TILUMZA-992233 format. One line per field, with one value per atom (N, C-alpha, C): x, y, z; residue in three letters; atom name. Coordinates in Angstrom, 1 decimal, always signed. Example, Ala and Ser with C-alpha at 12.3 -4.5 7.8 and 13.67 -1.06 7.14 Angstrom:
<rs>
u <- c(+13.2 +12.3 +13.2 +12.8 +13.7 +12.9)
v <- c(-5.7 -4.5 -3.3 -2.2 -1.1 +0.0)
w <- c(+7.8 +7.8 +7.8 +7.1 +7.1 +7.9)
r <- c(ALA ALA ALA SER SER SER)
a <- c(N CA C N CA C)
</rs>
This chain:
<rs>
u <- c(+88.1 +89.2 +89.3 +89.6 +90.1 +91.5 +91.2 +92.6 +93.5 +93.0 +94.0 +94.6 +94.1 +94.3 +95.8 +96.7 +98.0 +98.8 +98.3 +99.0 +99.6 +100.9 +101.4 +102.4 +102.7 +103.6 +104.7 +106.0 +106.9 +107.9 +108.0 +108.6 +110.2 +110.6 +112.0 +112.8 +113.3 +114.4 +115.4 +116.9 +117.9 +117.9 +117.4 +117.8 +116.6 +115.8 +114.6 +114.1 +114.8 +114.7 +113.1 +112.8 +111.4 +110.1 +110.6 +109.7 +109.3 +108.5 +107.7 +106.7 +105.8 +104.5 +104.7 +104.1 +104.5 +103.2 +103.1 +101.8 +102.4 +101.3 +102.1 +101.0 +101.4 +100.5 +101.1 +100.4 +101.0 +100.3 +101.3 +100.9 +101.7 +101.0 +101.5 +102.9 +102.4 +103.3 +104.6 +104.5 +105.7 +105.0 +105.8 +105.3 +105.8 +105.0 +105.8 +105.2 +106.1 +106.1 +106.4 +105.9 +106.4 +106.2 +107.6 +107.9 +107.5 +107.2 +106.9 +107.7 +108.7 +109.6 +108.5 +108.3 +107.8 +108.8 +110.0 +111.1 +111.1 +110.9 +110.5 +109.3 +108.4 +107.0 +106.2 +106.6 +105.6 +104.9 +104.4 +103.4 +102.0 +101.1 +100.2 +100.2 +101.3 +101.6 +102.0 +102.8 +103.4 +102.1 +101.5 +100.2 +99.1 +98.8 +98.1 +99.2 +100.1 +100.8 +100.7 +100.9 +101.0 +99.6 +98.4 +96.8 +96.8 +97.3 +96.9 +97.6 +98.8 +99.8 +99.0 +98.7 +97.9 +96.6 +95.9 +94.8 +95.1 +96.2 +97.0 +97.3 +97.8 +98.4 +97.1 +96.1 +94.8 +94.1 +94.1 +93.5 +94.3 +95.8 +96.7 +96.6 +96.1 +96.0 +94.5 +93.9 +92.5 +92.8 +93.8 +94.0 +94.6 +95.4 +96.4 +95.5 +96.0 +95.2 +95.5 +94.3 +94.3 +94.2 +95.5 +95.5 +96.5 +96.0 +96.7 +97.8 +97.7 +98.6 +100.0 +101.0 +102.2 +102.5 +102.2 +102.4 +101.3 +99.9 +98.8 +99.3 +99.8 +100.0 +101.1 +102.2 +103.2 +102.6 +101.8 +101.1 +100.2 +99.5 +98.5 +99.4 +100.4 +100.9 +102.0 +102.1 +102.9 +101.9 +100.8 +99.4 +99.3 +99.0 +98.8 +99.8 +100.9 +102.2 +102.1 +101.6 +101.6 +100.3 +99.1 +97.8 +97.9 +97.1 +97.2 +96.1 +96.4 +95.5 +94.4 +93.2 +91.9 +91.0)
v <- c(+103.3 +104.0 +105.1 +106.3 +107.6 +107.9 +108.4 +108.1 +109.4 +110.5 +111.3 +111.0 +109.7 +109.5 +109.3 +108.6 +108.4 +109.6 +110.6 +111.9 +112.9 +113.2 +114.1 +114.9 +116.0 +116.8 +116.7 +116.4 +116.6 +117.8 +118.8 +119.9 +120.1 +119.3 +119.4 +118.0 +118.5 +117.2 +117.8 +117.2 +117.9 +117.7 +116.7 +116.7 +117.3 +117.7 +118.5 +119.7 +120.7 +122.0 +122.3 +122.6 +123.1 +122.1 +120.7 +119.8 +119.1 +118.2 +117.1 +116.6 +116.2 +115.4 +113.9 +113.1 +111.6 +110.7 +110.0 +108.9 +107.6 +107.3 +106.0 +104.9 +103.6 +102.7 +101.6 +100.7 +99.3 +98.4 +97.4 +96.1 +94.9 +94.1 +92.8 +93.0 +94.0 +94.3 +95.2 +95.8 +96.7 +97.8 +99.0 +100.2 +100.7 +101.2 +101.8 +103.2 +103.8 +105.1 +105.9 +107.0 +107.4 +109.0 +109.9 +111.1 +112.1 +113.1 +114.3 +115.4 +115.8 +117.0 +118.3 +119.2 +120.5 +121.5 +121.3 +122.1 +121.6 +120.6 +120.0 +120.1 +120.0 +120.0 +121.1 +121.9 +122.9 +122.2 +123.0 +122.5 +122.0 +122.4 +122.0 +120.7 +120.9 +119.6 +118.4 +118.6 +117.6 +116.8 +117.9 +117.1 +116.4 +117.0 +116.2 +114.8 +114.7 +113.5 +112.7 +113.1 +112.2 +111.5 +112.5 +112.1 +111.2 +110.9 +110.3 +109.0 +109.2 +107.9 +107.0 +107.8 +107.1 +106.1 +106.8 +106.3 +104.6 +105.0 +104.1 +102.5 +103.2 +102.3 +101.3 +102.2 +101.7 +100.7 +100.9 +100.0 +98.7 +98.8 +97.6 +96.9 +97.5 +96.6 +95.8 +96.4 +95.5 +94.4 +94.3 +92.9 +92.1 +92.2 +91.5 +90.7 +89.2 +88.2 +88.6 +88.4 +88.8 +87.3 +86.9 +85.4 +85.9 +85.0 +85.3 +84.0 +82.9 +81.8 +81.8 +82.0 +82.1 +81.5 +80.0 +79.2 +79.4 +79.7 +79.9 +81.5 +82.5 +83.8 +83.8 +82.7 +82.5 +82.1 +81.1 +80.2 +81.3 +81.8 +83.1 +84.0 +84.4 +85.4 +85.0 +84.2 +82.8 +83.0 +82.6 +82.2 +83.6 +84.5 +86.0 +86.6 +86.2 +86.8 +86.3 +84.8 +83.9 +84.2 +84.7 +84.7 +85.9 +85.8 +86.8 +87.8 +89.3 +90.5 +90.2 +90.7 +91.0 +90.0)
w <- c(+112.5 +113.3 +112.4 +113.2 +113.1 +112.3 +111.0 +110.3 +110.8 +112.0 +112.3 +113.6 +114.3 +115.6 +115.7 +114.7 +114.7 +113.9 +113.7 +113.0 +114.1 +114.1 +115.3 +114.4 +115.1 +114.5 +115.9 +114.9 +115.9 +115.8 +116.9 +116.5 +116.8 +117.7 +118.1 +117.6 +116.7 +116.1 +115.5 +116.0 +115.3 +114.0 +113.1 +111.9 +110.9 +111.6 +111.1 +111.9 +112.1 +112.6 +112.7 +111.2 +111.4 +112.0 +112.1 +112.5 +111.5 +111.5 +110.7 +111.2 +110.2 +110.5 +110.3 +111.4 +111.1 +111.5 +110.2 +110.5 +110.9 +112.1 +112.7 +112.9 +112.7 +113.1 +113.5 +114.3 +115.1 +114.6 +113.7 +113.3 +113.5 +113.9 +114.2 +115.6 +116.7 +117.6 +117.1 +116.0 +115.5 +115.3 +115.5 +115.2 +114.0 +112.7 +111.4 +111.5 +111.0 +111.0 +109.5 +109.2 +107.7 +108.2 +108.2 +108.5 +107.1 +107.0 +106.2 +106.7 +106.2 +106.5 +106.2 +107.1 +107.2 +106.1 +106.1 +105.4 +104.2 +103.7 +102.4 +101.6 +102.3 +101.8 +102.1 +103.2 +104.1 +104.8 +105.7 +106.9 +106.4 +105.2 +105.2 +104.3 +103.3 +102.5 +103.3 +104.3 +105.0 +105.8 +106.7 +107.2 +106.2 +105.1 +104.1 +103.8 +103.5 +103.1 +104.3 +105.6 +106.7 +106.6 +106.5 +106.5 +105.7 +104.4 +103.2 +103.4 +104.2 +104.5 +105.4 +106.3 +107.5 +107.2 +106.0 +105.3 +104.8 +104.0 +103.2 +104.5 +105.0 +106.1 +107.0 +107.1 +107.6 +106.6 +105.3 +104.3 +104.5 +104.5 +104.4 +105.6 +106.6 +107.9 +107.6 +107.2 +107.1 +106.4 +105.5 +104.8 +105.4 +106.6 +107.5 +108.0 +108.2 +109.2 +110.7 +111.5 +112.7 +113.8 +113.9 +114.3 +115.5 +116.5 +118.0 +118.2 +117.8 +117.7 +116.8 +117.5 +116.8 +115.4 +115.3 +114.4 +113.4 +113.7 +113.0 +112.4 +112.9 +112.4 +111.2 +111.3 +110.6 +109.3 +109.6 +108.4 +107.6 +108.3 +107.6 +106.8 +107.4 +106.7 +105.4 +105.5 +104.4 +103.4 +103.8 +102.6 +102.2 +102.9 +102.4 +101.3 +101.6 +100.8 +99.3 +99.4 +98.1 +97.3 +98.1 +97.5 +96.5 +95.2 +94.5 +95.1 +94.7 +95.6 +94.1 +94.6 +93.8 +93.9)
r <- c(MET MET MET ASN ASN ASN PRO PRO PRO LEU LEU LEU TYR TYR TYR ALA ALA ALA ILE ILE ILE ARG ARG ARG ARG ARG ARG ILE ILE ILE LEU LEU LEU HIS HIS HIS SER SER SER PRO PRO PRO SER SER SER GLN GLN GLN PRO PRO PRO GLN GLN GLN GLY GLY GLY PHE PHE PHE TRP TRP TRP GLN GLN GLN ALA ALA ALA LYS LYS LYS ILE ILE ILE LYS LYS LYS LEU LEU LEU GLN GLN GLN GLY GLY GLY LYS LYS LYS CYS CYS CYS ARG ARG ARG THR THR THR LYS LYS LYS ASN ASN ASN PHE PHE PHE SER SER SER VAL VAL VAL LEU LEU LEU LEU LEU LEU HIS HIS HIS GLY GLY GLY ASN ASN ASN GLN GLN GLN LYS LYS LYS ALA ALA ALA PHE PHE PHE GLU GLU GLU LEU LEU LEU ALA ALA ALA VAL VAL VAL ALA ALA ALA THR THR THR ARG ARG ARG LYS LYS LYS VAL VAL VAL MET MET MET LEU LEU LEU GLU GLU GLU GLU GLU GLU ALA ALA ALA GLU GLU GLU LYS LYS LYS LEU LEU LEU PRO PRO PRO TYR TYR TYR VAL VAL VAL TYR TYR TYR ASP ASP ASP PRO PRO PRO VAL VAL VAL ALA ALA ALA LYS LYS LYS ARG ARG ARG ALA ALA ALA ALA ALA ALA LEU LEU LEU LYS LYS LYS GLN GLN GLN ALA ALA ALA ALA ALA ALA ILE ILE ILE THR THR THR PRO PRO PRO ALA ALA ALA GLY GLY GLY)
a <- c(N CA C N CA C N CA C N CA C N CA C N CA C N CA C N CA C N CA C N CA C N CA C N CA C N CA C N CA C N CA C N CA C N CA C N CA C N CA C N CA C N CA C N CA C N CA C N CA C N CA C N CA C N CA C N CA C N CA C N CA C N CA C N CA C N CA C N CA C N CA C N CA C N CA C N CA C N CA C N CA C N CA C N CA C N CA C N CA C N CA C N CA C N CA C N CA C N CA C N CA C N CA C N CA C N CA C N CA C N CA C N CA C N CA C N CA C N CA C N CA C N CA C N CA C N CA C N CA C N CA C N CA C N CA C N CA C N CA C N CA C N CA C N CA C N CA C N CA C N CA C N CA C N CA C N CA C N CA C N CA C N CA C N CA C N CA C N CA C N CA C N CA C)
</rs>
């Protein structure tokens, strides 16, 4: 999947008058986002941070179990949480 697919620039926000770059992913039915302020980081750095964050989001998504049965999904997530990484 292209890591730039869910990177977008939000231009009109009351709390961020210069806008921000947003990394977004949908995991287990929930949208997760991370915003990077253009005012704080500058346009180029905010974009680079959003791209790097999106790549990390995709790497983490590959580690999650893809189970559709609700009971099996809870068990798989519980097992993944207690299984040591490595």
